[in-house]
C-alpha positions as CSV (number, residue, x, y, z in Angstrom):
1,M,8.9,12.8,-42.6
2,I,11.8,15.3,-42.6
3,D,15.3,14.9,-44.1
4,V,17.8,15.8,-41.4
5,T,21.4,17.1,-41.9
6,L,24.0,18.3,-39.4
7,E,22.7,21.8,-39.9
8,N,19.1,21.1,-38.8
9,F,19.8,18.2,-36.4
10,E,19.5,20.2,-33.2
11,S,16.1,21.8,-34.1
12,E,14.5,18.8,-35.9
13,V,15.7,16.1,-33.6
14,I,17.1,17.3,-30.2
15,E,14.7,20.1,-29.5
16,A,11.7,18.4,-31.1
17,S,12.3,15.3,-28.9
18,M,11.8,17.4,-25.8
19,T,8.0,17.4,-26.5
20,T,7.5,14.5,-29.0
21,P,9.4,11.2,-29.5
22,V,11.5,11.4,-32.6
23,L,12.3,8.3,-34.6
24,V,15.5,8.7,-36.7
25,D,15.7,6.4,-39.7
26,F,19.3,6.0,-41.0
27,W,19.2,4.8,-44.6
28,A,20.9,5.1,-48.0
29,P,19.5,5.2,-51.5
30,W,21.3,2.0,-52.6
31,C,19.9,0.0,-49.6
32,G,17.1,-2.4,-50.6
33,P,15.9,-3.1,-47.0
34,C,15.8,0.7,-46.4
35,R,13.5,1.2,-49.4
36,A,11.2,-1.6,-47.9
37,L,11.2,0.0,-44.4
38,G,10.7,3.6,-45.4
39,P,7.1,3.3,-46.6
40,V,6.2,1.4,-43.4
41,L,7.6,4.1,-41.2
42,E,5.8,6.9,-43.2
43,K,2.5,5.0,-43.0
44,L,2.9,4.6,-39.2
45,E,3.8,8.2,-38.8
46,A,0.5,9.2,-40.4
47,A,-1.4,6.5,-38.5
48,Y,-0.1,7.6,-35.1
49,G,-1.4,11.1,-35.8
50,G,1.5,13.2,-34.4
51,R,2.3,10.9,-31.5
52,F,5.8,10.6,-32.8
53,K,7.9,12.4,-35.4
54,L,9.8,10.6,-38.2
55,V,13.0,12.0,-39.6
56,K,15.4,10.4,-42.1
57,I,19.2,10.7,-42.2
58,N,21.1,9.6,-45.3
59,S,24.1,7.8,-43.8
60,D,26.2,8.3,-46.9
61,E,25.8,12.1,-47.0
62,Q,25.7,12.6,-43.2
63,Q,28.6,10.4,-42.1
64,E,29.4,12.5,-39.1
65,L,25.9,12.0,-37.7
66,A,26.0,8.3,-38.6
67,G,29.3,7.9,-36.9
68,A,28.2,9.8,-33.8
69,F,25.3,7.3,-33.4
70,G,27.6,4.4,-34.0
71,I,25.7,3.2,-37.0
72,R,27.2,-0.1,-38.2
73,S,24.5,-1.3,-40.7
74,I,21.4,0.1,-42.3
75,P,18.5,0.5,-42.0
76,T,18.9,1.4,-38.3
77,C,16.2,3.3,-36.4
78,V,16.9,5.2,-33.2
79,L,14.2,6.7,-31.0
80,L,15.0,9.9,-29.0
81,K,13.1,11.4,-26.1
82,N,14.1,14.5,-24.2
83,G,17.3,14.9,-26.3
84,Q,18.5,11.4,-25.6
85,P,18.4,8.1,-27.5
86,V,16.3,5.6,-25.6
87,D,15.8,2.6,-27.9
88,G,16.3,1.4,-31.5
89,F,16.2,-1.5,-33.9
90,M,18.1,-2.6,-37.0
91,G,16.7,-4.1,-40.2
92,A,13.5,-3.9,-42.2
93,L,11.1,-5.1,-39.5
94,P,7.5,-5.9,-40.5
95,E,4.8,-3.3,-39.7
96,G,3.5,-5.3,-36.6
97,Q,6.9,-5.3,-35.0
98,V,7.5,-1.6,-35.7
99,R,4.1,-0.9,-34.1
100,A,5.1,-2.9,-31.0
101,F,8.3,-1.0,-30.8
102,L,6.6,2.4,-31.0
103,D,3.8,1.4,-28.5
104,K,6.5,0.9,-25.8
105,H,7.5,4.6,-26.1
106,V,5.0,6.9,-27.7
107,P,2.1,8.4,-25.7
108,A,-1.3,6.9,-26.1
109,E,-4.1,9.0,-27.6
110,T,-5.7,9.3,-24.1
111,E,-2.4,10.7,-22.9
112,L,-2.2,13.3,-25.6
113,A,-5.8,14.3,-24.8
114,A,-4.9,14.6,-21.1
115,Q,-1.9,16.8,-22.0
116,A,-4.2,19.1,-24.0
117,E,-6.6,19.3,-21.1
118,A,-3.8,20.1,-18.7
119,Q,-2.6,22.9,-21.1
120,E,-6.2,24.3,-21.1
121,A,-6.3,24.1,-17.3
122,K,-3.0,26.1,-17.1
123,Q,-4.5,28.8,-19.3
124,Q,-7.6,28.9,-17.0
125,L,-5.4,29.3,-14.0
126,E,-3.5,32.1,-15.6
127,A,-6.9,33.8,-16.3
128,G,-7.8,33.4,-12.6
129,D,-10.6,30.7,-13.1
130,V,-9.3,28.3,-10.5
131,D,-12.5,26.2,-10.1
132,A,-12.7,25.6,-13.9
133,A,-9.0,24.7,-14.0
134,L,-9.4,22.2,-11.2
135,R,-12.4,20.6,-12.9
136,R,-10.5,20.3,-16.1
137,M,-7.5,18.8,-14.4
138,A,-9.6,16.3,-12.5
139,D,-11.3,15.2,-15.8
140,A,-7.9,14.9,-17.5
141,L,-6.5,12.8,-14.6
142,A,-9.6,10.5,-14.8
143,A,-8.9,10.0,-18.5
144,A,-5.1,9.4,-18.0
145,P,-4.5,8.2,-14.3
146,E,-1.0,7.1,-15.2
147,N,0.1,10.7,-16.0
148,D,2.3,11.4,-13.1
149,D,3.1,15.0,-14.2
150,L,-0.6,15.8,-14.3
151,R,-1.3,14.2,-10.9
152,E,1.6,16.1,-9.3
153,D,0.4,19.4,-10.7
154,Y,-3.2,18.7,-9.6
155,V,-2.2,17.7,-6.0
156,R,0.2,20.6,-5.7
157,L,-2.6,23.1,-6.6
158,L,-5.1,21.5,-4.2
159,I,-2.5,21.7,-1.4
160,E,-1.7,25.3,-2.2
161,L,-5.4,26.1,-2.1
162,G,-5.9,24.4,1.2
163,R,-8.2,21.8,-0.2
164,L,-6.5,19.1,1.8
165,D,-9.1,16.3,1.7
166,E,-9.3,16.5,-2.1
167,A,-5.5,16.5,-2.3
168,A,-5.3,13.4,-0.1
169,A,-7.8,11.6,-2.3
170,A,-5.9,12.5,-5.5
171,L,-2.6,11.6,-3.9
172,A,-3.7,8.2,-2.6
173,P,-3.3,6.1,-5.8
174,A,0.3,7.3,-6.1
175,L,1.0,6.5,-2.5
176,A,-0.3,2.9,-3.1
177,R,2.5,2.2,-5.6
178,I,5.6,0.2,-4.6
179,P,7.9,1.9,-4.4
180,V,6.3,5.3,-4.0
181,P,7.9,7.8,-6.4
182,L,9.8,10.5,-4.6
183,R,7.8,13.3,-6.0
184,F,4.6,11.9,-4.4
185,E,6.4,11.1,-1.1
186,A,7.4,14.8,-1.1
187,L,3.8,15.9,-1.7
188,D,2.6,13.6,1.1
189,Q,5.1,15.3,3.5
190,W,3.9,18.7,2.5
191,L,0.3,17.6,2.9
192,K,1.0,16.3,6.4
193,A,2.6,19.7,7.3
194,R,-0.5,21.5,6.1
195,E,-2.8,19.1,8.0
196,F,-0.7,19.6,11.1
197,A,-0.9,23.4,10.9
198,A,-4.7,23.1,10.4
199,N,-5.5,20.6,13.1
200,D,-2.9,20.7,15.8
201,P,-3.0,23.5,18.4
202,R,0.7,24.2,17.8
203,G,-0.2,25.1,14.2
204,Q,-1.4,28.5,15.6
205,W,1.7,29.2,17.7
206,P,3.9,32.1,16.9
207,I,7.5,31.2,16.1
208,E,8.6,32.9,19.3
209,Q,6.6,30.4,21.3
210,F,8.5,27.5,19.6
211,D,11.8,29.2,20.2
212,A,11.2,29.8,23.9
213,R,10.6,26.1,24.4
214,I,13.6,25.1,22.3
215,E,15.8,27.5,24.3
216,Q,14.9,25.6,27.5
217,N,15.8,22.3,25.9
218,K,17.8,22.1,22.7
219,R,16.9,18.4,22.4
220,D,13.1,19.1,22.4
221,F,12.8,17.4,19.0
222,E,9.0,17.3,19.1
223,T,8.9,21.1,19.3
224,R,11.6,21.5,16.7
225,F,9.8,19.2,14.3
226,A,6.4,20.9,14.9
227,K,8.1,24.3,14.2
228,A,9.5,22.9,11.0
229,R,6.1,21.8,9.9
230,V,4.6,25.2,10.7
231,L,7.4,26.9,8.6
232,M,6.6,24.5,5.7
233,N,3.0,25.4,5.9
234,R,4.0,29.1,5.6
235,G,6.3,28.3,2.7
236,E,9.4,29.3,4.7
237,W,11.4,26.4,3.2
238,T,14.9,27.4,4.2
239,A,14.0,28.1,7.8
240,A,12.2,24.8,8.0
241,M,15.3,23.0,6.6
242,D,17.5,24.7,9.1
243,E,15.3,23.4,12.0
244,L,15.3,19.9,10.5
245,L,19.1,20.0,10.2
246,E,19.3,20.9,13.9
247,I,17.5,17.7,14.8
248,I,19.4,15.5,12.3
249,M,22.8,16.7,13.7
250,R,21.8,15.8,17.2
251,D,19.9,12.5,16.5
252,K,19.9,11.1,13.0
253,K,17.5,8.3,13.9
254,W,14.9,10.3,15.9
255,D,11.3,9.3,15.1
256,D,12.2,6.8,12.4
257,E,14.3,9.5,10.6
258,A,11.2,11.7,10.1
259,P,13.3,15.0,9.9
260,R,15.6,13.5,7.2
261,K,12.6,12.3,5.2
262,T,10.9,15.7,5.6
263,M,14.0,17.5,4.5
264,V,14.4,15.2,1.4
265,A,10.8,16.0,0.6
266,I,11.4,19.8,0.8
267,L,14.4,19.5,-1.5
268,E,12.3,17.5,-4.0
269,L,9.5,20.1,-3.8
270,L,11.9,22.9,-4.6
271,S,13.7,21.0,-7.4
272,P,12.6,21.9,-10.9
273,R,10.9,19.2,-12.9
274,K,13.0,17.5,-15.5
275,P,13.6,17.4,-18.5
276,A,14.1,21.0,-19.4
277,Q,11.7,22.7,-21.8
278,P,12.5,23.1,-25.5
279,G,15.0,25.8,-26.2
280,A,16.9,25.3,-22.9
281,V,19.1,22.4,-24.1
282,A,22.4,22.3,-22.3
283,A,25.6,22.2,-24.2
284,G,27.2,18.8,-24.3
285,R,26.6,15.4,-25.9
286,T,23.6,13.1,-26.1
287,A,23.9,9.5,-25.1
288,G,24.5,8.8,-28.7
289,G,27.5,11.1,-28.8
290,I,26.0,13.9,-30.7
291,E,27.4,17.3,-29.9
292,I,24.6,19.7,-28.8
293,A,25.2,23.3,-29.4
294,G,22.4,24.3,-27.1
295,K,22.0,27.2,-24.7
296,A,24.1,26.5,-21.6
297,A,23.2,28.4,-18.5
298,V,26.1,30.8,-17.6
299,E,24.9,31.0,-14.0
300,Q,23.1,28.4,-12.0
301,D,19.5,29.2,-11.2
302,P,19.2,30.7,-7.7
303,Q,16.7,28.0,-6.6
304,A,18.8,25.2,-8.0
305,E,21.8,26.6,-6.1
306,L,19.7,26.7,-2.9
307,V,18.7,23.1,-3.4
308,S,22.3,22.1,-4.1
309,R,23.6,23.9,-1.0
310,Y,21.1,22.3,1.3
311,R,21.7,18.8,-0.2
312,R,25.3,19.3,0.7
313,R,24.4,20.4,4.2
314,L,22.2,17.3,4.7
315,S,24.9,15.0,3.4
316,M,27.4,16.5,5.9
317,A,24.9,16.2,8.8
318,L,24.3,12.5,8.0
319,N,28.0,11.7,7.8
């Protein structure tokens, strides 16, 4: 448990919540229910073993913080994740109800173990031990199959390594969900491009052979789409999107909008995962109205700018 003031609010609450849920307890020394709730929260912080962080704010002494969160009565508890308030409760709830509240938001022990395994796998990758990293990621995913970030990283790596059958098997549970999350639709499109390049004779064509056919018929969408997939397989993302845009501008509905779906997938693959890592908090306000004096980017990241530019081009082509 940590006492928070305006001076340490950003580091102890905002930045800390980027990696661990932070429960903020607004209280005051004269408040009887606050004195009843406090020991319950401290007991649960210890019982949960680091799965959430408890901080306390004296609403009498820190009126600016209390006002920014719109605190009307105490005790009031607010849970933050990724720099934003996501839930809260008022009053001295019994331990069972507080546990139920926390269990909706804090990671399970298996989830934390999977995160630790994923971190170990990352270190193994950096050391060049790819097979060991893959084994560790597979074990972590088996322990925490609901961890979408881990599944995405695992499938991405398998696709990059050309282990397409394994990638398809790891991706299948996510594709069975309704609706399918966009990140996994994007990986499926990339996987299909890699499979096309590996199995279709056109996957071995030089780009000049595609261009010669397209020159004879600008509306040869089959050839244009095949070319885009070959470019995706090579990691030539902007060239692939340029070819897809040529199809979309001529026929938005061709092949059940496959070019549009593929371009959306590329944009998703190129987009950085959110939220940002600790220390990269943007200047502004949280949902609770707290001013964040974080590190705002002076210039937009080049890849983010590329994604933004092609999103605009896609929107224009569809209108």
